C-alpha positions as a LaTeX table, in Angstrom:
\begin{tabular}{lrrr}
\hline
Residue & $x$ (\AA) & $y$ (\AA) & $z$ (\AA) \\
\hline
Met1 & 93.39 & $-54.81$ & 120.43 \\
Glu2 & 91.27 & $-53.52$ & 123.24 \\
Pro3 & 91.83 & $-49.37$ & 122.97 \\
Leu4 & 93.75 & $-47.25$ & 124.71 \\
Ser5 & 92.92 & $-44.50$ & 126.75 \\
Leu6 & 95.07 & $-42.12$ & 128.01 \\
Ala7 & 94.34 & $-39.14$ & 130.86 \\
Ile8 & 96.83 & $-36.37$ & 131.12 \\
Pro9 & 96.23 & $-34.05$ & 133.77 \\
Tyr10 & 94.73 & $-30.92$ & 133.23 \\
Gly11 & 94.18 & $-29.01$ & 135.90 \\
Thr12 & 92.16 & $-29.94$ & 138.55 \\
Gly13 & 90.81 & $-33.29$ & 136.49 \\
Tyr14 & 92.22 & $-34.90$ & 133.30 \\
Glu15 & 91.69 & $-34.98$ & 129.70 \\
Gln16 & 91.46 & $-38.04$ & 127.84 \\
Val17 & 91.39 & $-39.83$ & 124.81 \\
Val18 & 90.58 & $-43.38$ & 123.27 \\
Val19 & 93.65 & $-44.89$ & 121.05 \\
Asp20 & 93.49 & $-48.01$ & 118.65 \\
Gly21 & 95.50 & $-50.44$ & 120.37 \\
Ser22 & 97.31 & $-51.01$ & 118.34 \\
Arg23 & 99.01 & $-48.44$ & 117.94 \\
Val24 & 102.82 & $-47.53$ & 118.82 \\
Val25 & 102.21 & $-45.44$ & 122.31 \\
Asn26 & 105.53 & $-44.24$ & 125.05 \\
Ile27 & 104.34 & $-42.82$ & 128.25 \\
Leu28 & 107.40 & $-41.60$ & 130.00 \\
Ala29 & 106.45 & $-41.81$ & 133.36 \\
Leu30 & 108.68 & $-40.61$ & 136.25 \\
Thr31 & 109.55 & $-43.86$ & 138.61 \\
His32 & 105.96 & $-44.76$ & 140.60 \\
Lys33 & 106.23 & $-44.51$ & 143.90 \\
Glu34 & 103.02 & $-45.31$ & 146.49 \\
Gly35 & 101.78 & $-41.82$ & 147.88 \\
Pro36 & 102.47 & $-42.09$ & 151.72 \\
Ala37 & 99.46 & $-41.02$ & 154.16 \\
Arg38 & 99.35 & $-37.38$ & 155.68 \\
Thr39 & 100.71 & $-38.49$ & 158.92 \\
Asp40 & 103.84 & $-40.38$ & 156.90 \\
Glu41 & 104.59 & $-36.37$ & 154.71 \\
Leu42 & 104.94 & $-35.34$ & 158.37 \\
Thr43 & 106.90 & $-37.83$ & 159.95 \\
Leu44 & 109.06 & $-37.18$ & 156.30 \\
Ile45 & 109.53 & $-33.46$ & 156.76 \\
Ser46 & 109.74 & $-33.84$ & 160.70 \\
Glu47 & 112.60 & $-36.39$ & 160.31 \\
Ala48 & 114.72 & $-33.59$ & 157.83 \\
Leu49 & 114.17 & $-31.43$ & 160.32 \\
Lys50 & 115.31 & $-32.93$ & 163.39 \\
Asn51 & 118.41 & $-34.38$ & 161.08 \\
Pro52 & 119.74 & $-31.11$ & 158.88 \\
Val53 & 122.08 & $-31.57$ & 155.97 \\
Gly54 & 125.91 & $-29.20$ & 157.19 \\
Ser55 & 123.82 & $-27.72$ & 159.57 \\
Pro56 & 122.56 & $-27.62$ & 163.20 \\
Pro57 & 119.01 & $-27.96$ & 163.17 \\
Leu58 & 116.19 & $-25.51$ & 163.22 \\
Ser59 & 115.49 & $-25.02$ & 166.52 \\
Glu60 & 119.25 & $-24.31$ & 167.39 \\
Leu61 & 119.48 & $-21.57$ & 164.93 \\
Ala62 & 117.02 & $-19.18$ & 166.01 \\
Arg63 & 117.84 & $-19.53$ & 169.63 \\
Gly64 & 117.37 & $-16.02$ & 170.63 \\
Gln65 & 117.01 & $-14.66$ & 167.19 \\
Lys66 & 114.12 & $-11.89$ & 167.49 \\
Lys67 & 113.39 & $-11.26$ & 163.90 \\
Val68 & 112.88 & $-14.29$ & 161.66 \\
Val69 & 111.89 & $-14.33$ & 158.08 \\
Ile70 & 110.49 & $-17.12$ & 155.87 \\
Leu71 & 110.69 & $-16.59$ & 152.21 \\
Thr72 & 108.02 & $-19.01$ & 150.99 \\
Ser73 & 106.89 & $-20.12$ & 146.98 \\
Asp74 & 104.02 & $-18.24$ & 145.33 \\
His75 & 100.96 & $-19.41$ & 144.38 \\
Thr76 & 101.90 & $-21.20$ & 140.76 \\
Arg77 & 104.38 & $-23.47$ & 142.73 \\
Pro78 & 102.77 & $-26.42$ & 144.82 \\
Val79 & 105.02 & $-26.47$ & 148.35 \\
Pro80 & 102.63 & $-28.11$ & 150.60 \\
Ser81 & 103.21 & $-25.31$ & 153.18 \\
Arg82 & 99.99 & $-26.23$ & 154.81 \\
Leu83 & 102.29 & $-29.48$ & 156.05 \\
Thr84 & 105.91 & $-27.44$ & 156.09 \\
Met85 & 105.28 & $-24.34$ & 157.52 \\
Pro86 & 103.84 & $-25.42$ & 161.05 \\
Leu87 & 106.76 & $-27.26$ & 161.48 \\
Ile88 & 108.88 & $-24.81$ & 160.40 \\
Leu89 & 107.41 & $-22.35$ & 162.64 \\
Ala90 & 107.25 & $-24.98$ & 165.73 \\
Gln91 & 110.63 & $-25.23$ & 165.73 \\
Ile92 & 111.63 & $-21.55$ & 165.40 \\
Arg93 & 109.48 & $-21.03$ & 168.12 \\
Lys94 & 110.73 & $-23.84$ & 170.08 \\
Thr95 & 113.66 & $-21.88$ & 171.74 \\
Ser96 & 112.73 & $-18.04$ & 170.43 \\
Pro97 & 108.60 & $-18.12$ & 171.19 \\
Glu98 & 108.94 & $-14.43$ & 170.88 \\
Ala99 & 110.20 & $-14.02$ & 167.87 \\
Gln100 & 108.83 & $-11.51$ & 165.53 \\
Ile101 & 108.43 & $-13.87$ & 161.89 \\
Thr102 & 107.35 & $-12.38$ & 158.74 \\
Ile103 & 106.45 & $-14.51$ & 155.69 \\
Ile104 & 107.58 & $-13.90$ & 152.66 \\
Ile105 & 106.25 & $-14.69$ & 149.41 \\
Gly106 & 108.95 & $-14.91$ & 146.82 \\
Val107 & 107.10 & $-14.39$ & 143.64 \\
Gly108 & 109.99 & $-13.20$ & 141.72 \\
Cys109 & 108.81 & $-11.10$ & 138.61 \\
His110 & 105.15 & $-13.00$ & 138.85 \\
Arg111 & 101.94 & $-11.48$ & 140.12 \\
Ser112 & 101.26 & $-10.75$ & 143.72 \\
Ser113 & 99.47 & $-13.93$ & 145.49 \\
Thr114 & 95.81 & $-13.09$ & 146.28 \\
Pro115 & 94.67 & $-12.65$ & 149.85 \\
Glu116 & 92.66 & $-16.50$ & 148.76 \\
Glu117 & 94.86 & $-17.92$ & 147.38 \\
Ile118 & 97.67 & $-17.31$ & 150.36 \\
Lys119 & 94.73 & $-18.96$ & 152.57 \\
Thr120 & 94.41 & $-21.93$ & 150.12 \\
Lys121 & 98.46 & $-22.43$ & 150.47 \\
Phe122 & 98.97 & $-22.07$ & 154.11 \\
Gly123 & 95.37 & $-23.27$ & 155.63 \\
Glu124 & 93.34 & $-20.39$ & 157.61 \\
Glu125 & 95.00 & $-20.74$ & 160.96 \\
Ile126 & 98.39 & $-19.95$ & 159.61 \\
Phe127 & 96.95 & $-16.65$ & 157.04 \\
Ile128 & 94.78 & $-15.22$ & 160.02 \\
Asn129 & 97.45 & $-15.10$ & 162.89 \\
Glu130 & 100.83 & $-14.68$ & 161.38 \\
Arg131 & 102.48 & $-11.77$ & 159.32 \\
Ile132 & 102.58 & $-12.70$ & 155.44 \\
Ile133 & 103.51 & $-10.51$ & 151.88 \\
Asn134 & 104.31 & $-10.37$ & 148.92 \\
His135 & 107.52 & $-9.35$ & 147.93 \\
Asp136 & 107.33 & $-6.67$ & 145.66 \\
Pro137 & 110.47 & $-6.45$ & 143.08 \\
Leu138 & 109.88 & $-2.96$ & 141.55 \\
Asp139 & 109.52 & $-1.94$ & 145.43 \\
Glu140 & 113.24 & 0.15 & 145.35 \\
Thr141 & 112.41 & 1.67 & 149.40 \\
Asn142 & 111.91 & $-1.93$ & 150.45 \\
Leu143 & 115.22 & $-3.38$ & 148.43 \\
Val144 & 119.01 & $-2.97$ & 149.23 \\
Ser145 & 121.73 & $-3.75$ & 147.00 \\
Leu146 & 124.46 & $-6.08$ & 148.21 \\
Gly147 & 127.10 & $-5.67$ & 144.92 \\
Ile148 & 127.23 & $-7.57$ & 142.01 \\
Leu149 & 126.25 & $-11.14$ & 140.62 \\
Pro150 & 128.78 & $-13.10$ & 138.90 \\
Ser151 & 126.28 & $-12.74$ & 135.63 \\
Gly152 & 127.54 & $-8.84$ & 135.99 \\
Gly153 & 124.36 & $-7.67$ & 137.48 \\
Glu154 & 123.19 & $-5.92$ & 140.98 \\
Phe155 & 122.32 & $-7.56$ & 143.24 \\
Arg156 & 118.99 & $-5.80$ & 144.83 \\
Val157 & 116.92 & $-7.84$ & 147.50 \\
Asn158 & 114.23 & $-7.52$ & 150.14 \\
Arg159 & 115.45 & $-5.45$ & 152.62 \\
Leu160 & 113.34 & $-7.19$ & 155.21 \\
Ala161 & 114.91 & $-10.22$ & 154.21 \\
Val162 & 119.07 & $-9.06$ & 155.03 \\
Glu163 & 117.82 & $-7.20$ & 157.95 \\
Ala164 & 116.48 & $-10.23$ & 159.53 \\
Asp165 & 118.28 & $-11.47$ & 162.11 \\
Leu166 & 117.42 & $-15.12$ & 160.86 \\
Leu167 & 116.76 & $-16.01$ & 157.34 \\
Val168 & 114.41 & $-19.64$ & 156.15 \\
Ala169 & 113.02 & $-21.39$ & 153.17 \\
Glu170 & 110.47 & $-23.54$ & 152.66 \\
Gly171 & 110.49 & $-25.35$ & 148.53 \\
Phe172 & 110.01 & $-27.62$ & 146.90 \\
Ile173 & 112.11 & $-29.46$ & 143.85 \\
Glu174 & 111.49 & $-30.33$ & 140.37 \\
Pro175 & 113.57 & $-30.15$ & 137.28 \\
His176 & 114.22 & $-26.72$ & 135.43 \\
Gln177 & 114.53 & $-25.88$ & 132.40 \\
Phe178 & 117.50 & $-24.13$ & 132.90 \\
Ala179 & 118.24 & $-23.79$ & 136.73 \\
Gly180 & 118.77 & $-27.42$ & 137.16 \\
Phe181 & 116.41 & $-27.73$ & 139.74 \\
Ser182 & 113.72 & $-25.40$ & 141.17 \\
Gly183 & 113.94 & $-25.25$ & 144.99 \\
Gly184 & 117.13 & $-24.32$ & 147.21 \\
Pro185 & 118.71 & $-20.86$ & 146.29 \\
Lys186 & 115.82 & $-20.59$ & 144.08 \\
Ser187 & 113.92 & $-18.86$ & 146.96 \\
Val188 & 116.01 & $-15.14$ & 147.18 \\
Leu189 & 116.78 & $-15.38$ & 143.49 \\
Pro190 & 114.71 & $-14.52$ & 141.57 \\
Gly191 & 111.92 & $-14.96$ & 144.75 \\
Ile192 & 112.74 & $-12.18$ & 146.52 \\
Cys193 & 115.06 & $-10.02$ & 144.03 \\
Ala194 & 114.67 & $-6.89$ & 142.35 \\
Phe195 & 113.29 & $-6.61$ & 138.78 \\
Lys196 & 116.64 & $-5.59$ & 137.12 \\
Thr197 & 118.45 & $-8.11$ & 138.99 \\
Val198 & 116.56 & $-10.93$ & 137.64 \\
Leu199 & 116.42 & $-9.70$ & 134.08 \\
Ala200 & 120.16 & $-9.34$ & 134.45 \\
Ser201 & 120.67 & $-12.77$ & 135.94 \\
His202 & 118.15 & $-14.19$ & 133.34 \\
Asn203 & 119.83 & $-12.93$ & 130.01 \\
Ala204 & 119.57 & $-14.59$ & 126.58 \\
Glu205 & 123.84 & $-15.64$ & 126.71 \\
Phe206 & 122.89 & $-17.60$ & 129.82 \\
Thr207 & 119.58 & $-18.81$ & 128.59 \\
Val208 & 121.00 & $-20.97$ & 125.37 \\
His209 & 124.13 & $-21.78$ & 127.48 \\
Pro210 & 125.29 & $-25.50$ & 127.23 \\
Lys211 & 124.92 & $-26.13$ & 131.21 \\
Ala212 & 121.57 & $-24.33$ & 131.51 \\
Arg213 & 119.44 & $-27.34$ & 131.26 \\
Pro214 & 116.72 & $-29.61$ & 133.13 \\
Gly215 & 118.78 & $-31.67$ & 135.93 \\
Ser216 & 122.44 & $-29.84$ & 134.88 \\
Leu217 & 124.01 & $-27.98$ & 138.16 \\
Asp218 & 127.70 & $-28.41$ & 137.27 \\
Gly219 & 128.58 & $-25.57$ & 134.92 \\
Asn220 & 124.97 & $-24.15$ & 135.64 \\
Pro221 & 125.62 & $-20.31$ & 135.24 \\
Phe222 & 121.96 & $-19.71$ & 136.65 \\
Arg223 & 122.89 & $-22.19$ & 139.61 \\
Glu224 & 126.52 & $-19.63$ & 140.36 \\
Asp225 & 124.20 & $-16.61$ & 140.67 \\
Met226 & 121.46 & $-18.10$ & 142.14 \\
Leu227 & 124.00 & $-19.72$ & 145.44 \\
Phe228 & 126.10 & $-16.44$ & 145.69 \\
Ala229 & 122.68 & $-14.48$ & 145.80 \\
Ala230 & 121.69 & $-16.84$ & 148.73 \\
Arg231 & 124.97 & $-16.70$ & 150.76 \\
Lys232 & 124.78 & $-13.07$ & 150.41 \\
Ala233 & 121.37 & $-12.30$ & 152.07 \\
Gly234 & 122.78 & $-14.31$ & 154.61 \\
Leu235 & 120.15 & $-17.30$ & 153.77 \\
Ala236 & 121.13 & $-19.66$ & 156.52 \\
Phe237 & 118.46 & $-23.39$ & 156.92 \\
Ile238 & 116.07 & $-24.39$ & 154.33 \\
Leu239 & 113.40 & $-27.10$ & 153.98 \\
Asn240 & 112.53 & $-28.18$ & 150.89 \\
Val241 & 110.42 & $-31.62$ & 149.70 \\
Thr242 & 109.74 & $-33.13$ & 146.29 \\
Leu243 & 106.64 & $-34.42$ & 145.02 \\
Asn244 & 105.03 & $-37.77$ & 143.82 \\
Glu245 & 103.36 & $-38.21$ & 140.99 \\
Glu246 & 100.16 & $-37.94$ & 142.89 \\
Lys247 & 101.76 & $-34.42$ & 144.67 \\
Arg248 & 102.14 & $-36.08$ & 147.58 \\
Val249 & 105.86 & $-35.07$ & 149.89 \\
Ser250 & 107.96 & $-38.30$ & 149.28 \\
Leu251 & 111.61 & $-36.74$ & 150.26 \\
Ala252 & 112.22 & $-33.52$ & 152.78 \\
Val253 & 115.17 & $-32.40$ & 153.12 \\
Ala254 & 116.91 & $-29.84$ & 155.53 \\
Gly255 & 119.84 & $-27.53$ & 156.54 \\
Glu256 & 122.61 & $-25.87$ & 154.39 \\
Val257 & 121.34 & $-24.42$ & 151.23 \\
Glu258 & 123.20 & $-25.78$ & 149.23 \\
Ala259 & 124.01 & $-29.20$ & 151.01 \\
Ala260 & 120.35 & $-30.26$ & 151.39 \\
His261 & 118.96 & $-29.01$ & 148.32 \\
Leu262 & 121.93 & $-31.01$ & 146.06 \\
Lys263 & 121.15 & $-33.90$ & 148.45 \\
Gly264 & 117.52 & $-33.33$ & 147.52 \\
Cys265 & 118.17 & $-33.24$ & 143.16 \\
Glu266 & 120.34 & $-36.39$ & 143.61 \\
Tyr267 & 116.98 & $-37.93$ & 144.53 \\
Val268 & 114.70 & $-36.28$ & 142.70 \\
Leu269 & 117.24 & $-37.46$ & 139.81 \\
Ser270 & 117.28 & $-40.95$ & 140.34 \\
Gln271 & 113.55 & $-40.42$ & 140.27 \\
Ser272 & 112.89 & $-38.22$ & 136.79 \\
Ser273 & 115.24 & $-39.19$ & 134.32 \\
Val274 & 113.64 & $-40.66$ & 131.31 \\
Lys275 & 115.52 & $-41.39$ & 127.78 \\
Ala276 & 113.82 & $-39.56$ & 125.25 \\
Ile277 & 111.39 & $-41.94$ & 122.41 \\
Pro278 & 111.58 & $-39.77$ & 119.75 \\
Ala279 & 108.03 & $-39.74$ & 118.44 \\
Pro280 & 105.78 & $-37.72$ & 115.30 \\
Val281 & 103.45 & $-37.34$ & 117.50 \\
Val282 & 104.10 & $-35.97$ & 121.70 \\
Ile283 & 101.19 & $-35.24$ & 124.02 \\
Thr284 & 102.45 & $-33.64$ & 127.25 \\
Ser285 & 100.98 & $-31.06$ & 130.05 \\
Asn286 & 103.06 & $-29.78$ & 133.52 \\
Gly287 & 101.16 & $-31.93$ & 135.32 \\
Gly288 & 97.41 & $-30.30$ & 136.24 \\
Tyr289 & 96.81 & $-27.38$ & 139.13 \\
Pro290 & 98.71 & $-24.89$ & 140.09 \\
Leu291 & 101.48 & $-25.77$ & 137.77 \\
Asp292 & 99.09 & $-24.81$ & 134.48 \\
Gln293 & 97.63 & $-21.88$ & 135.26 \\
Asn294 & 98.27 & $-19.70$ & 132.62 \\
Ile295 & 100.11 & $-19.90$ & 128.45 \\
Tyr296 & 103.30 & $-18.38$ & 130.23 \\
Gln297 & 104.13 & $-21.67$ & 132.87 \\
Ser298 & 102.60 & $-23.94$ & 130.06 \\
Thr299 & 105.21 & $-23.59$ & 127.70 \\
Lys300 & 107.54 & $-25.77$ & 130.08 \\
Ser301 & 106.31 & $-28.83$ & 129.58 \\
Ile302 & 106.60 & $-27.78$ & 126.04 \\
Met303 & 110.23 & $-27.25$ & 126.26 \\
Gln304 & 110.08 & $-30.43$ & 127.43 \\
Ala305 & 107.99 & $-31.77$ & 125.11 \\
Asp306 & 110.79 & $-30.58$ & 122.44 \\
Leu307 & 113.57 & $-33.10$ & 123.66 \\
Thr308 & 111.62 & $-36.01$ & 122.23 \\
Cys309 & 110.37 & $-35.16$ & 118.83 \\
Gln310 & 111.03 & $-36.31$ & 115.46 \\
Pro311 & 111.74 & $-34.24$ & 113.01 \\
Gly312 & 108.65 & $-32.13$ & 111.73 \\
Ala313 & 106.58 & $-33.77$ & 114.76 \\
Val314 & 103.29 & $-31.67$ & 116.11 \\
Ile315 & 103.56 & $-31.60$ & 119.90 \\
Ile316 & 99.90 & $-31.04$ & 121.99 \\
Ala317 & 100.48 & $-29.47$ & 124.61 \\
Val318 & 97.17 & $-30.26$ & 127.31 \\
Asn319 & 97.37 & $-27.34$ & 130.08 \\
Glu320 & 94.60 & $-25.67$ & 131.61 \\
Cys321 & 95.21 & $-22.35$ & 131.55 \\
Arg322 & 92.39 & $-21.27$ & 134.14 \\
Asp323 & 94.70 & $-17.61$ & 134.48 \\
Gly324 & 95.26 & $-17.11$ & 130.42 \\
His325 & 98.00 & $-16.02$ & 129.01 \\
Gly326 & 99.94 & $-14.74$ & 132.48 \\
Ser327 & 102.03 & $-12.22$ & 130.91 \\
Glu328 & 101.00 & $-8.83$ & 128.67 \\
Ser329 & 104.76 & $-8.60$ & 128.05 \\
Phe330 & 104.96 & $-12.62$ & 126.61 \\
Leu331 & 102.32 & $-12.70$ & 124.67 \\
Asp332 & 103.09 & $-8.14$ & 123.28 \\
Ser333 & 106.18 & $-9.63$ & 122.58 \\
Phe334 & 105.49 & $-12.28$ & 119.78 \\
Lys335 & 102.10 & $-9.97$ & 119.01 \\
Arg336 & 104.58 & $-6.91$ & 117.79 \\
Ala337 & 107.61 & $-9.38$ & 115.95 \\
Ser338 & 107.40 & $-9.92$ & 112.70 \\
Ser339 & 108.35 & $-13.37$ & 113.04 \\
Leu340 & 109.76 & $-15.72$ & 115.09 \\
Glu341 & 113.36 & $-15.38$ & 113.23 \\
Ala342 & 113.93 & $-11.00$ & 113.56 \\
Leu343 & 111.98 & $-12.06$ & 117.47 \\
Leu344 & 115.03 & $-14.27$ & 118.46 \\
Glu345 & 117.54 & $-11.78$ & 116.22 \\
Gln346 & 116.44 & $-8.69$ & 118.37 \\
Ile347 & 116.75 & $-10.98$ & 121.75 \\
Glu348 & 120.36 & $-12.29$ & 120.92 \\
Ser349 & 121.68 & $-8.92$ & 119.85 \\
Arg350 & 121.10 & $-7.66$ & 123.51 \\
Gln351 & 123.43 & $-7.56$ & 126.25 \\
Arg352 & 122.86 & $-8.76$ & 129.93 \\
Asp353 & 121.93 & $-5.75$ & 131.23 \\
Glu354 & 119.65 & $-4.66$ & 128.58 \\
Thr355 & 117.06 & $-7.66$ & 129.10 \\
Val356 & 113.40 & $-7.19$ & 128.87 \\
Pro357 & 110.74 & $-8.92$ & 131.12 \\
Asp358 & 110.84 & $-12.28$ & 130.24 \\
Gln359 & 112.52 & $-12.27$ & 127.63 \\
Trp360 & 114.49 & $-16.04$ & 128.67 \\
Val361 & 110.53 & $-17.66$ & 128.26 \\
Ile362 & 110.70 & $-15.50$ & 125.09 \\
Gln363 & 113.57 & $-16.69$ & 123.38 \\
Leu364 & 113.23 & $-20.95$ & 124.48 \\
Thr365 & 109.21 & $-20.88$ & 123.43 \\
Ala366 & 109.91 & $-18.64$ & 120.13 \\
Ser367 & 113.21 & $-21.19$ & 119.50 \\
Ile368 & 110.99 & $-24.26$ & 119.78 \\
Leu369 & 107.78 & $-22.60$ & 117.27 \\
Arg370 & 109.62 & $-22.06$ & 114.82 \\
Arg371 & 111.04 & $-25.59$ & 113.95 \\
Arg372 & 107.97 & $-27.53$ & 115.94 \\
Arg373 & 103.90 & $-27.07$ & 115.03 \\
Val374 & 101.80 & $-26.69$ & 118.40 \\
Ile375 & 98.52 & $-27.64$ & 119.12 \\
Met376 & 97.29 & $-26.57$ & 122.91 \\
Val377 & 94.50 & $-28.17$ & 124.47 \\
Thr378 & 93.29 & $-25.01$ & 127.27 \\
Lys379 & 90.58 & $-22.56$ & 128.37 \\
Ala380 & 93.01 & $-19.66$ & 127.40 \\
Glu381 & 90.89 & $-17.51$ & 124.29 \\
Ala382 & 91.71 & $-18.43$ & 121.06 \\
Lys383 & 93.52 & $-15.58$ & 119.99 \\
Asp384 & 96.42 & $-15.40$ & 122.64 \\
Val385 & 97.31 & $-18.77$ & 121.53 \\
Glu386 & 97.18 & $-18.21$ & 118.08 \\
Ala387 & 99.23 & $-15.48$ & 118.58 \\
Leu388 & 101.83 & $-17.27$ & 119.60 \\
Gly389 & 101.92 & $-18.95$ & 116.83 \\
Met390 & 99.94 & $-22.17$ & 118.00 \\
Lys391 & 96.85 & $-23.89$ & 117.32 \\
Lys392 & 93.57 & $-24.75$ & 119.24 \\
Ala393 & 91.73 & $-27.56$ & 120.36 \\
Ala394 & 88.74 & $-27.78$ & 123.20 \\
Thr395 & 90.11 & $-31.40$ & 123.82 \\
Leu396 & 92.77 & $-33.81$ & 124.10 \\
Ser397 & 90.65 & $-35.89$ & 121.33 \\
Glu398 & 90.08 & $-33.17$ & 118.90 \\
Ala399 & 94.00 & $-32.04$ & 118.49 \\
Leu400 & 94.99 & $-35.45$ & 118.49 \\
Arg401 & 92.84 & $-35.40$ & 115.00 \\
Gln402 & 94.28 & $-32.46$ & 114.17 \\
Ala403 & 97.95 & $-33.72$ & 114.54 \\
Glu404 & 96.84 & $-36.77$ & 112.58 \\
Ala405 & 96.06 & $-34.93$ & 109.24 \\
Leu406 & 99.42 & $-32.23$ & 110.13 \\
Ile407 & 101.40 & $-36.06$ & 110.22 \\
Gly408 & 99.43 & $-37.10$ & 108.07 \\
Asp409 & 99.25 & $-40.67$ & 109.56 \\
Pro410 & 95.95 & $-41.43$ & 111.77 \\
Met411 & 98.45 & $-44.16$ & 113.39 \\
Ala412 & 101.10 & $-42.03$ & 113.70 \\
Pro413 & 103.15 & $-43.09$ & 116.96 \\
Ile414 & 102.31 & $-40.65$ & 120.16 \\
Thr415 & 105.09 & $-40.22$ & 123.15 \\
Val416 & 103.25 & $-39.14$ & 126.45 \\
Leu417 & 104.64 & $-36.92$ & 128.82 \\
Pro418 & 101.92 & $-36.25$ & 131.77 \\
Asn419 & 104.18 & $-34.73$ & 133.67 \\
Ala420 & 106.67 & $-32.98$ & 131.24 \\
Val421 & 108.05 & $-30.42$ & 134.12 \\
Ala422 & 109.16 & $-33.05$ & 136.48 \\
Met423 & 112.03 & $-35.11$ & 134.20 \\
Val424 & 114.66 & $-35.03$ & 132.75 \\
Ile425 & 114.47 & $-36.19$ & 129.36 \\
Arg426 & 118.17 & $-37.18$ & 128.27 \\
Pro427 & 118.82 & $-38.26$ & 124.28 \\
\hline
\end{tabular}
């Protein structure tokens, strides 16, 4: 049989490996649809704005409003703001041309987006002409309290958003490792909340809750917190898109936060739900840039790979990580721990209001590393990869050789997840 070539997204390119054509290789991929042309993407977005779900059109909501705030995602999310933001701005200014508009980048607990990242995200015209600011989760002077979340944490949120006459958000929808799906109310929580608010919501109990998993909304405690926050903050309208494998818009939804988001989630579930095919070697990826910028984000594809592993399997995570580890607190937790068991015991003993930065990712990652061997194909420093208990390989070919040696079988079956974070993997 002809050799089989595998190309796995890596940064803005691919990592490739050639395997024996008779080897068992199963590729778990999204339901494929041809990417629309740019004009078709704009049509999809425009039609969503003209036909909102559960809400009047944005132009009507904006009529006569003086202070308008638009929430958007940060540099780690592939929201096509060059397409969506001009249309949002046009809808607002159609009926309120004098409105004072502020675009807030909802960084959650991530670092601020740099000027260059902001320019890349929005394009030069919006970068120059609009007021764009990074949310600061530690700036207490610009945070206000709006009560208590269902989880018990204090809900503190960006003052500018709360004081706006109209609060709008853009985003994109994909499966999320414990919130069910990204997008929708996540623009508020964690997007523009206080650091302590995010920590309280992302507690150890919720992180391992049976309903807190990709594709799950009903009974998901994270979802309950996020919807509460979005409504309390006054989020009046969202524009969310879904992206296909070419990172082109495949669906746009607009309108009331819960109803519009649910419509988008249902579509994503129909396109992304795949059945696990357990294997001794699982090759996984975040789908390339911008989602594979650092190790912290790369753990998402490792969590997905864990769902289709045989006992004793080796995971090969193919993520560029051009920004290195991505989080000092994440990395230091593993460096300081005497063992993965001790680290998990420490986390599980904390109360909700004792949650520490990045605890949720640390908890889920440690749980997987306790039972899986992981090799990373990455540009991140070897010392950082090894501090997490993983091995580093320079190429996918090298990683596969290492995995075969660990398994003891050069023809071990392989399951491939080229865009793991975009999938809902069913048992």
